[in-house]
KOLRO-437120 format. One record per residue: residue number from 1; residue in one letter; y, z, x of N, C-alpha, C, O, CB in turn. Coordinates in pm, 1 decimal. Each point is the difference from the previous one (the first is absolute). Glycine has a CB too. Example, Ala and Ser with C-alpha at 12.3 -4.5 7.8 and 13.67 -1.06 7.14 Angstrom:
<pts>
<pt nr="1" rest="A" n_north="-569.0" n_up="780.0" n_east="1319.0" ca_north="119.0" ca_up="0.0" ca_east="-89.0" c_north="120.0" c_up="0.0" c_east="90.0" o_north="-1.9" o_up="66.5" o_east="103.6" cb_north="-115.4" cb_up="58.1" cb_east="-292.8"/>
<pt nr="2" rest="S" n_north="222.3" n_up="-196.6" n_east="154.2" ca_north="119.0" ca_up="6.0" ca_east="82.0" c_north="109.0" c_up="73.0" c_east="-77.0" o_north="110.8" o_up="16.9" o_east="50.9" cb_north="-173.6" cb_up="-231.4" cb_east="67.5"/>
</pts>
This chain:
<pts>
<pt nr="1" rest="M" n_north="2180.7" n_up="2430.2" n_east="11640.2" ca_north="85.6" ca_up="62.0" ca_east="98.8" c_north="23.3" c_up="-100.6" c_east="112.5" o_north="-92.3" o_up="-69.9" o_east="41.9" cb_north="6.3" cb_up="302.9" cb_east="-100.4"/>
<pt nr="2" rest="R" n_north="207.6" n_up="-239.6" n_east="105.9" ca_north="34.8" ca_up="-91.9" ca_east="107.3" c_north="-31.0" c_up="59.8" c_east="135.4" o_north="-8.4" o_up="121.9" o_east="14.5" cb_north="186.0" cb_up="-219.4" cb_east="-157.7"/>
<pt nr="3" rest="K" n_north="-194.7" n_up="11.3" n_east="242.9" ca_north="-23.9" ca_up="49.5" ca_east="135.0" c_north="123.6" c_up="72.9" c_east="49.8" o_north="112.5" o_up="-35.5" o_east="-35.2" cb_north="-273.5" cb_up="-153.0" cb_east="81.0"/>
<pt nr="4" rest="I" n_north="139.7" n_up="290.3" n_east="35.8" ca_north="109.9" ca_up="82.4" ca_east="49.5" c_north="97.7" c_up="-81.5" c_east="82.4" o_north="120.6" o_up="23.7" o_east="-6.9" cb_north="-271.6" cb_up="173.2" cb_east="7.0"/>
<pt nr="5" rest="S" n_north="102.2" n_up="-292.1" n_east="77.6" ca_north="87.7" ca_up="-78.7" ca_east="86.0" c_north="93.9" c_up="-90.1" c_east="-80.0" o_north="101.8" o_up="-44.9" o_east="52.6" cb_north="-278.5" cb_up="51.1" cb_east="122.4"/>
<pt nr="6" rest="K" n_north="144.0" n_up="-33.0" n_east="-300.6" ca_north="82.2" ca_up="-88.6" ca_east="-82.2" c_north="82.4" c_up="74.4" c_east="-104.5" o_north="54.0" o_up="-62.8" o_east="-91.1" cb_north="-223.7" cb_up="-112.7" cb_east="127.3"/>
<pt nr="7" rest="L" n_north="180.5" n_up="308.9" n_east="-25.2" ca_north="77.8" ca_up="76.8" ca_east="-96.1" c_north="149.0" c_up="-28.4" c_east="17.0" o_north="49.9" o_up="-13.2" o_east="111.7" cb_north="-227.1" cb_up="191.8" cb_east="-112.9"/>
<pt nr="8" rest="Q" n_north="245.7" n_up="-187.5" n_east="-109.8" ca_north="143.8" ca_up="-21.7" ca_east="3.6" c_north="70.2" c_up="134.0" c_east="-10.1" o_north="-51.6" o_up="93.4" o_east="-61.3" cb_north="26.7" cb_up="-322.0" cb_east="-42.2"/>
<pt nr="9" rest="K" n_north="142.1" n_up="237.9" n_east="163.5" ca_north="77.8" ca_up="123.5" ca_east="-11.2" c_north="42.2" c_up="19.9" c_east="-144.3" o_north="24.5" o_up="-96.0" o_east="-73.0" cb_north="57.3" cb_up="72.7" cb_east="310.4"/>
<pt nr="10" rest="D" n_north="-73.6" n_up="149.9" n_east="-277.6" ca_north="42.1" ca_up="40.2" ca_east="-134.0" c_north="-97.2" c_up="-43.7" c_east="-109.8" o_north="39.2" o_up="-8.4" o_east="-116.3" cb_north="194.2" cb_up="-4.2" cb_east="197.2"/>
<pt nr="11" rest="S" n_north="-359.6" n_up="-15.4" n_east="-46.2" ca_north="-100.1" ca_up="-28.0" ca_east="-101.6" c_north="-41.0" c_up="131.8" c_east="-64.8" o_north="-13.5" o_up="101.7" o_east="68.0" cb_north="-68.7" cb_up="-307.1" cb_east="57.7"/>
<pt nr="12" rest="V" n_north="62.7" n_up="203.2" n_east="-255.5" ca_north="-38.9" ca_up="121.7" ca_east="-71.2" c_north="-151.4" c_up="-3.1" c_east="-19.1" o_north="-55.5" o_up="-97.7" o_east="-50.3" cb_north="281.6" cb_up="113.0" cb_east="-68.8"/>
<pt nr="13" rest="F" n_north="-291.9" n_up="92.9" n_east="160.0" ca_north="-144.2" ca_up="13.2" ca_east="-12.6" c_north="-30.9" c_up="112.2" c_east="-97.5" o_north="82.7" o_up="88.8" o_east="-20.8" cb_north="-117.7" cb_up="-174.6" cb_east="255.8"/>
<pt nr="14" rest="I" n_north="-83.0" n_up="82.8" n_east="-294.7" ca_north="-43.9" ca_up="102.4" ca_east="-93.9" c_north="-100.1" c_up="90.2" c_east="71.2" o_north="-98.3" o_up="-48.7" o_east="55.9" cb_north="135.6" cb_up="-105.2" cb_east="-255.5"/>
<pt nr="15" rest="C" n_north="-13.5" n_up="284.6" n_east="198.2" ca_north="-86.3" ca_up="96.7" ca_east="66.8" c_north="-138.5" c_up="1.1" c_east="-65.3" o_north="-11.4" o_up="-4.5" o_east="-122.5" cb_north="212.9" cb_up="144.5" cb_east="183.5"/>
<pt nr="16" rest="S" n_north="-306.0" n_up="-134.0" n_east="21.0" ca_north="-137.9" ca_up="1.3" ca_east="-49.4" c_north="-37.0" c_up="132.0" c_east="-66.9" o_north="-100.4" o_up="6.6" o_east="-70.9" cb_north="41.6" cb_up="-166.1" cb_east="251.6"/>
<pt nr="17" rest="I" n_north="137.3" n_up="264.2" n_east="-159.8" ca_north="-32.7" ca_up="130.9" ca_east="-55.9" c_north="88.8" c_up="33.6" c_east="-119.6" o_north="-49.6" o_up="24.8" o_east="-109.8" cb_north="-25.5" cb_up="49.6" cb_east="336.5"/>
<pt nr="18" rest="C" n_north="206.3" n_up="-73.8" n_east="-204.9" ca_north="90.5" ca_up="44.4" ca_east="-107.0" c_north="57.9" c_up="-115.7" c_east="-81.5" o_north="69.7" o_up="24.5" o_east="-98.5" cb_north="-14.2" cb_up="172.2" cb_east="239.2"/>
<pt nr="19" rest="T" n_north="-81.7" n_up="-319.8" n_east="-103.4" ca_north="45.1" ca_up="-123.1" ca_east="-66.9" c_north="151.7" c_up="-11.5" c_east="-12.9" o_north="49.5" o_up="-63.8" o_east="-92.9" cb_north="-262.5" cb_up="67.3" cb_east="-31.2"/>
<pt nr="20" rest="K" n_north="287.1" n_up="57.8" n_east="216.4" ca_north="146.1" ca_up="-15.3" ca_east="3.8" c_north="35.2" c_up="-110.8" c_east="98.1" o_north="-73.3" o_up="-24.3" o_east="95.8" cb_north="108.4" cb_up="268.9" cb_east="-153.6"/>
<pt nr="21" rest="G" n_north="76.2" n_up="-311.1" n_east="34.2" ca_north="46.2" ca_up="-103.8" ca_east="90.0" c_north="67.8" c_up="59.4" c_east="122.4" o_north="67.3" o_up="102.6" o_east="-9.7" cb_north="-40.4" cb_up="-255.6" cb_east="-184.7"/>
<pt nr="22" rest="F" n_north="-44.3" n_up="88.2" n_east="311.0" ca_north="64.6" ca_up="46.2" ca_east="122.4" c_north="23.0" c_up="-118.3" c_east="92.4" o_north="-63.4" o_up="-104.6" o_east="-13.6" cb_north="-44.6" cb_up="331.6" cb_east="-8.5"/>
<pt nr="23" rest="V" n_north="200.7" n_up="-208.7" n_east="117.5" ca_north="28.7" ca_up="-99.9" ca_east="102.1" c_north="-73.8" c_up="43.4" c_east="126.4" o_north="5.9" o_up="116.6" o_east="38.9" cb_north="223.5" cb_up="-175.1" cb_east="-140.0"/>
<pt nr="24" rest="H" n_north="-298.0" n_up="-34.4" n_east="164.3" ca_north="-83.2" ca_up="31.2" ca_east="116.5" c_north="85.0" c_up="26.4" c_east="123.9" o_north="74.1" o_up="-87.0" o_east="45.7" cb_north="-257.0" cb_up="-53.8" cb_east="-142.1"/>
<pt nr="25" rest="N" n_north="170.9" n_up="263.9" n_east="150.6" ca_north="60.0" ca_up="38.9" ca_east="127.6" c_north="-116.3" c_up="35.3" c_east="91.1" o_north="-70.0" o_up="98.3" o_east="-24.4" cb_north="288.7" cb_up="-12.3" cb_east="-82.1"/>
<pt nr="26" rest="K" n_north="-240.2" n_up="-164.6" n_east="210.9" ca_north="-123.6" ca_up="5.3" ca_east="76.8" c_north="-46.1" c_up="137.3" c_east="47.2" o_north="-118.1" o_up="28.7" o_east="-19.7" cb_north="179.0" cb_up="-250.7" cb_east="88.1"/>
<pt nr="27" rest="P" n_north="17.4" n_up="308.6" n_east="-9.3" ca_north="-59.1" ca_up="126.6" ca_east="44.2" c_north="-22.3" c_up="101.4" c_east="-112.1" o_north="-75.1" o_up="95.8" o_east="18.1" cb_north="184.7" cb_up="-135.6" cb_east="198.1"/>
<pt nr="28" rest="Q" n_north="-45.7" n_up="20.2" n_east="-332.0" ca_north="-6.0" ca_up="100.5" ca_east="-106.0" c_north="-89.9" c_up="-39.0" c_east="-116.6" o_north="-42.0" o_up="87.5" o_east="-75.8" cb_north="269.6" cb_up="-21.8" cb_east="141.2"/>
<pt nr="29" rest="T" n_north="-258.2" n_up="-192.2" n_east="-82.1" ca_north="-83.6" ca_up="-46.5" ca_east="-110.2" c_north="-111.3" c_up="-87.6" c_east="56.0" o_north="3.0" o_up="-37.8" o_east="117.1" cb_north="192.4" cb_up="47.6" cb_east="-278.4"/>
<pt nr="30" rest="L" n_north="-293.5" n_up="-42.0" n_east="77.5" ca_north="-110.9" ca_up="-84.2" ca_east="43.0" c_north="-22.7" c_up="-111.1" c_east="-100.6" o_north="-17.3" o_up="24.6" o_east="-119.4" cb_north="-88.0" cb_up="169.3" cb_east="238.2"/>
<pt nr="31" rest="V" n_north="105.8" n_up="-316.4" n_east="-68.8" ca_north="-36.3" ca_up="-116.8" ca_east="-79.8" c_north="-101.8" c_up="-75.2" c_east="84.1" o_north="34.2" o_up="-57.9" o_east="103.1" cb_north="194.2" cb_up="42.2" cb_east="-224.6"/>
<pt nr="32" rest="G" n_north="-352.1" n_up="16.7" n_east="77.8" ca_north="-106.1" ca_up="-64.9" ca_east="77.4" c_north="-135.5" c_up="46.1" c_east="-47.6" o_north="-25.7" o_up="6.2" o_east="-120.2" cb_north="177.0" cb_up="-23.6" cb_east="317.3"/>
<pt nr="33" rest="K" n_north="-239.3" n_up="50.4" n_east="-101.9" ca_north="-134.8" ca_up="43.4" ca_east="-34.7" c_north="-28.5" c_up="136.9" c_east="58.1" o_north="41.4" o_up="32.3" o_east="111.3" cb_north="-116.3" cb_up="-270.0" cb_east="-120.2"/>
<pt nr="34" rest="L" n_north="4.1" n_up="316.3" n_east="-67.7" ca_north="-50.6" ca_up="129.0" ca_east="44.7" c_north="-151.4" c_up="-15.3" c_east="-4.2" o_north="-62.4" o_up="16.3" o_east="-104.8" cb_north="266.1" cb_up="121.2" cb_east="18.3"/>
<pt nr="35" rest="G" n_north="-262.1" n_up="-168.9" n_east="202.1" ca_north="-140.5" ca_up="-39.0" ca_east="4.1" c_north="-12.7" c_up="-135.2" c_east="-68.4" o_north="77.4" o_up="-90.5" o_east="31.2" cb_north="-156.5" cb_up="333.0" cb_east="-31.4"/>
<pt nr="36" rest="P" n_north="-15.7" n_up="-260.0" n_east="-92.2" ca_north="-14.9" ca_up="-128.9" ca_east="-68.6" c_north="85.7" c_up="-13.1" c_east="-125.8" o_north="1.3" o_up="-105.9" o_east="-62.7" cb_north="-231.0" cb_up="98.0" cb_east="152.1"/>
<pt nr="37" rest="I" n_north="302.0" n_up="115.3" n_east="-127.6" ca_north="74.3" ca_up="0.3" ca_east="-125.6" c_north="146.2" c_up="-38.0" c_east="24.1" o_north="68.2" o_up="65.4" o_east="79.0" cb_north="-223.4" cb_up="110.9" cb_east="-170.8"/>
<pt nr="38" rest="P" n_north="204.3" n_up="-281.2" n_east="24.9" ca_north="142.6" ca_up="-33.0" ca_east="11.5" c_north="83.2" c_up="105.8" c_east="-72.1" o_north="-25.6" o_up="31.0" o_east="-116.4" cb_north="-28.3" cb_up="-278.3" cb_east="130.2"/>
<pt nr="39" rest="V" n_north="154.4" n_up="302.9" n_east="56.3" ca_north="80.9" ca_up="108.7" ca_east="-55.8" c_north="148.0" c_up="-23.0" c_east="24.6" o_north="40.0" o_up="-76.5" o_east="87.8" cb_north="-230.3" cb_up="233.6" cb_east="-52.8"/>
<pt nr="40" rest="Q" n_north="270.2" n_up="-88.2" n_east="-115.5" ca_north="144.6" ca_up="3.8" ca_east="15.3" c_north="41.8" c_up="142.3" c_east="-32.3" o_north="-12.3" o_up="43.2" o_east="-114.6" cb_north="43.3" cb_up="-291.3" cb_east="54.1"/>
<pt nr="41" rest="F" n_north="18.5" n_up="322.4" n_east="160.1" ca_north="35.9" ca_up="139.9" ca_east="-19.4" c_north="150.1" c_up="19.6" c_east="19.0" o_north="57.7" o_up="-45.0" o_east="98.9" cb_north="-286.1" cb_up="115.1" cb_east="-20.9"/>
<pt nr="42" rest="C" n_north="291.3" n_up="-1.4" n_east="-175.4" ca_north="140.5" ca_up="37.9" ca_east="13.3" c_north="8.0" c_up="118.5" c_east="96.6" o_north="-102.9" o_up="51.9" o_east="43.3" cb_north="158.3" cb_up="-134.4" cb_east="-279.9"/>
<pt nr="43" rest="K" n_north="66.5" n_up="125.3" n_east="270.2" ca_north="18.8" ca_up="105.2" ca_east="99.5" c_north="-69.3" c_up="131.9" c_east="-36.3" o_north="-71.8" o_up="53.6" o_east="84.5" cb_north="287.9" cb_up="-160.8" cb_east="-29.0"/>
<pt nr="44" rest="P" n_north="-198.4" n_up="163.2" n_east="-177.6" ca_north="-67.0" ca_up="127.1" ca_east="-30.7" c_north="-152.8" c_up="-11.1" c_east="-1.7" o_north="-69.0" o_up="89.9" o_east="48.1" cb_north="269.5" cb_up="-27.3" cb_east="-180.5"/>
<pt nr="45" rest="C" n_north="-253.0" n_up="-170.5" n_east="78.4" ca_north="-145.6" ca_up="-16.7" ca_east="-7.5" c_north="-58.8" c_up="-26.3" c_east="138.4" o_north="-111.1" o_up="44.4" o_east="29.0" cb_north="133.4" cb_up="-133.4" cb_east="-263.0"/>
<pt nr="46" rest="F" n_north="50.5" n_up="17.7" n_east="319.7" ca_north="-47.1" ca_up="-26.7" ca_east="135.7" c_north="-12.7" c_up="130.8" c_east="77.9" o_north="-95.1" o_up="18.2" o_east="76.0" cb_north="203.4" cb_up="-246.2" cb_east="-81.0"/>
<pt nr="47" rest="K" n_north="-12.1" n_up="319.5" n_east="-14.0" ca_north="-7.8" ca_up="130.7" ca_east="66.2" c_north="-123.2" c_up="76.8" c_east="-47.7" o_north="-67.9" o_up="63.6" o_east="80.6" cb_north="319.2" cb_up="-58.0" cb_east="-59.9"/>
<pt nr="48" rest="K" n_north="-281.0" n_up="-10.8" n_east="-150.2" ca_north="-116.3" ca_up="69.0" ca_east="-54.7" c_north="-130.1" c_up="-58.4" c_east="54.7" o_north="-93.1" o_up="74.1" o_east="31.9" cb_north="224.1" cb_up="-23.5" cb_east="-239.2"/>
<pt nr="49" rest="V" n_north="-137.4" n_up="-181.7" n_east="218.0" ca_north="-119.5" ca_up="-64.6" ca_east="52.6" c_north="-21.2" c_up="38.7" c_east="145.6" o_north="-113.4" o_up="23.9" o_east="41.3" cb_north="144.8" cb_up="-215.3" cb_east="-200.8"/>
<pt nr="50" rest="M" n_north="73.9" n_up="197.9" n_east="236.7" ca_north="-12.5" ca_up="35.8" ca_east="140.8" c_north="-38.9" c_up="146.9" c_east="18.0" o_north="-53.0" o_up="37.0" o_east="104.8" cb_north="222.7" cb_up="-212.5" cb_east="-49.9"/>
<pt nr="51" rest="K" n_north="-144.1" n_up="259.6" n_east="-155.4" ca_north="-42.2" ca_up="140.0" ca_east="5.6" c_north="-142.7" c_up="15.9" c_east="-52.5" o_north="-50.5" o_up="112.0" o_east="-7.2" cb_north="289.7" cb_up="-39.5" cb_east="-21.2"/>
<pt nr="52" rest="H" n_north="-304.0" n_up="-181.6" n_east="-7.9" ca_north="-137.8" ca_up="-3.8" ca_east="-49.7" c_north="-17.8" c_up="75.3" c_east="-131.2" o_north="-104.7" o_up="60.5" o_east="-23.1" cb_north="29.0" cb_up="-78.4" cb_east="257.9"/>
<pt nr="53" rest="E" n_north="175.8" n_up="14.7" n_east="-319.8" ca_north="-13.5" ca_up="58.7" ca_east="-132.1" c_north="-80.5" c_up="-94.9" c_east="-87.8" o_north="-2.3" o_up="-120.6" o_east="24.6" cb_north="221.6" cb_up="245.1" cb_east="0.6"/>
<pt nr="54" rest="H" n_north="-284.6" n_up="-71.3" n_east="-126.3" ca_north="-79.9" ca_up="-81.8" ca_east="-90.3" c_north="92.4" c_up="-74.3" c_east="-96.2" o_north="76.1" o_up="62.0" o_east="-74.4" cb_north="-270.6" cb_up="99.5" cb_east="92.8"/>
<pt nr="55" rest="L" n_north="187.6" n_up="-293.9" n_east="-16.6" ca_north="79.4" ca_up="-81.8" ca_east="-90.3" c_north="-88.5" c_up="-109.4" c_east="-58.2" o_north="-85.2" o_up="-55.0" o_east="69.7" cb_north="296.5" cb_up="103.7" cb_east="61.5"/>
<pt nr="56" rest="E" n_north="-191.3" n_up="-80.1" n_east="-257.8" ca_north="-74.3" ca_up="-108.3" ca_east="-61.6" c_north="77.3" c_up="-129.7" c_east="19.5" o_north="117.8" o_up="-8.7" o_east="-34.5" cb_north="-220.1" cb_up="166.3" cb_east="-135.6"/>
<pt nr="57" rest="L" n_north="35.2" n_up="-258.6" n_east="225.8" ca_north="62.0" ca_up="-129.9" ca_east="22.1" c_north="-32.1" c_up="-92.7" c_east="-116.4" o_north="-110.7" o_up="2.5" o_east="-53.7" cb_north="95.3" cb_up="28.7" cb_east="303.5"/>
<pt nr="58" rest="N" n_north="111.1" n_up="-111.6" n_east="-287.8" ca_north="-22.8" ca_up="-102.7" ca_east="-100.2" c_north="-47.5" c_up="-124.4" c_east="72.2" o_north="80.9" o_up="-83.9" o_east="39.7" cb_north="95.1" cb_up="179.8" cb_east="-196.1"/>
<pt nr="59" rest="D" n_north="-306.8" n_up="-108.4" n_east="173.6" ca_north="-58.3" ca_up="-111.9" ca_east="73.8" c_north="1.2" c_up="-123.5" c_east="-88.5" o_north="-67.2" o_up="-2.9" o_east="-103.1" cb_north="-78.5" cb_up="159.2" cb_east="238.6"/>
<pt nr="60" rest="S" n_north="221.4" n_up="-258.6" n_east="-96.6" ca_north="15.4" ca_up="-119.3" ca_east="-82.5" c_north="-95.9" c_up="-111.9" c_east="37.4" o_north="9.3" o_up="-110.4" o_east="-53.6" cb_north="227.0" cb_up="172.4" cb_east="26.0"/>
<pt nr="61" rest="R" n_north="-330.0" n_up="-33.7" n_east="120.8" ca_north="-95.6" ca_up="-105.0" ca_east="37.0" c_north="-95.8" c_up="-24.5" c_east="-115.8" o_north="-32.8" o_up="91.7" o_east="-75.3" cb_north="49.9" cb_up="-28.3" cb_east="319.6"/>
<pt nr="62" rest="R" n_north="-61.4" n_up="-187.1" n_east="-257.9" ca_north="-93.5" ca_up="-35.5" ca_east="-107.2" c_north="-141.4" c_up="-6.9" c_east="57.2" o_north="-20.2" o_up="-43.0" o_east="113.6" cb_north="201.1" cb_up="-86.1" cb_east="-237.1"/>
<pt nr="63" rest="I" n_north="-276.6" n_up="171.3" n_east="44.8" ca_north="-140.0" ca_up="-4.8" ca_east="40.9" c_north="-60.4" c_up="-129.3" c_east="-50.2" o_north="6.5" o_up="-30.4" o_east="-119.1" cb_north="-25.1" cb_up="282.1" cb_east="115.8"/>
<pt nr="64" rest="K" n_north="-40.3" n_up="-327.9" n_east="94.2" ca_north="-65.1" ca_up="-124.5" ca_east="-36.7" c_north="-142.6" c_up="30.3" c_east="-43.8" o_north="-76.2" o_up="64.8" o_east="71.7" cb_north="220.7" cb_up="-196.1" cb_east="89.9"/>
<pt nr="65" rest="R" n_north="-178.8" n_up="83.7" n_east="-279.6" ca_north="-134.2" ca_up="23.2" ca_east="-53.4" c_north="-80.1" c_up="-128.8" c_east="8.0" o_north="49.7" o_up="-108.7" o_east="-29.5" cb_north="36.5" cb_up="289.1" cb_east="-124.7"/>
<pt nr="66" rest="K" n_north="-210.6" n_up="-165.3" n_east="194.7" ca_north="-88.6" ca_up="-115.4" ca_east="7.2" c_north="-67.6" c_up="-17.8" c_east="-135.1" o_north="-45.9" o_up="96.1" o_east="-61.7" cb_north="8.2" cb_up="-61.7" cb_east="310.3"/>
<pt nr="67" rest="V" n_north="32.6" n_up="-159.1" n_east="-292.8" ca_north="-66.5" ca_up="-32.2" ca_east="-125.4" c_north="-140.3" c_up="-47.3" c_east="32.3" o_north="-17.7" o_up="-91.9" o_east="79.9" cb_north="236.6" cb_up="31.3" cb_east="-192.9"/>
<pt nr="68" rest="A" n_north="-317.3" n_up="121.7" n_east="52.5" ca_north="-140.2" ca_up="-35.7" ca_east="29.7" c_north="-48.2" c_up="-109.2" c_east="-90.6" o_north="-115.0" o_up="-42.6" o_east="10.4" cb_north="71.9" cb_up="272.9" cb_east="66.8"/>
</pts>
């Protein structure tokens, strides 16, 4: 995910919940971090998250395993 300050206009992002493509409009969508998790929310999913509804996130972070 790119830094928010370097986002280009009309870039298409994939929603972390419904996996649909959307164009980032700052007050209506979210592209960034929600706590430590990098997220991208389209308009309908962003509204649901702000209402504190239960949603499953597709967390794409990788877990580093230590080899003993």
